[in-house]
Phi, psi and omega in degrees: 000133179258169189302324181302309182302307180304308180306317184292313180292322174302314177304315182298321187286338181252000184298321178294329173295314181294321178304310189294315182304316180298310185286348179293329179284314189202148165307146179205159172261163188311317183299321182288329176295306182305311179306319181286321176299310177299324176303315176287009187056028163268068186304132177206142170257166182305323179299332175274326189285320187297315185291334176286317175302320172297323181290314181292327171296318187288331177282355178079015179279334183226165169221174182210162177214155174261134179233137174305144173235143173291341178250055174121210186287171174306154171247147181262116180259123182268149176226137178292136177270171169305326179290317175294321176294329183287309174302324177296322180293312175304321176287326173300322174301302183304317181297313177299321176301315174294317173304311182299319185289320172304313176305313183291333180273313184292307190255024178283153180245000000 
């Protein structure tokens, strides 16, 4: 396995965390979420994103509403729920803990 494969696996593992983080700041529709992930170089396509959004909605982490658009059909805006915010907080803590663990292993003397 090369570094690119490992990086791709790591990205897949944290994509749901990233979605919650994006939605914790503002409600967004799928294209906005994809654009933000691409801007952060977490490349993702719609075919990857929609199943994750559906799973998170079914788990009660997200909800959505339809809004009319001036540029085409109505858009589905996703919103993080209180349950989603609670999980995001837990993931923030887990991420910080993991970073510290990796630092301890990688740079210990």
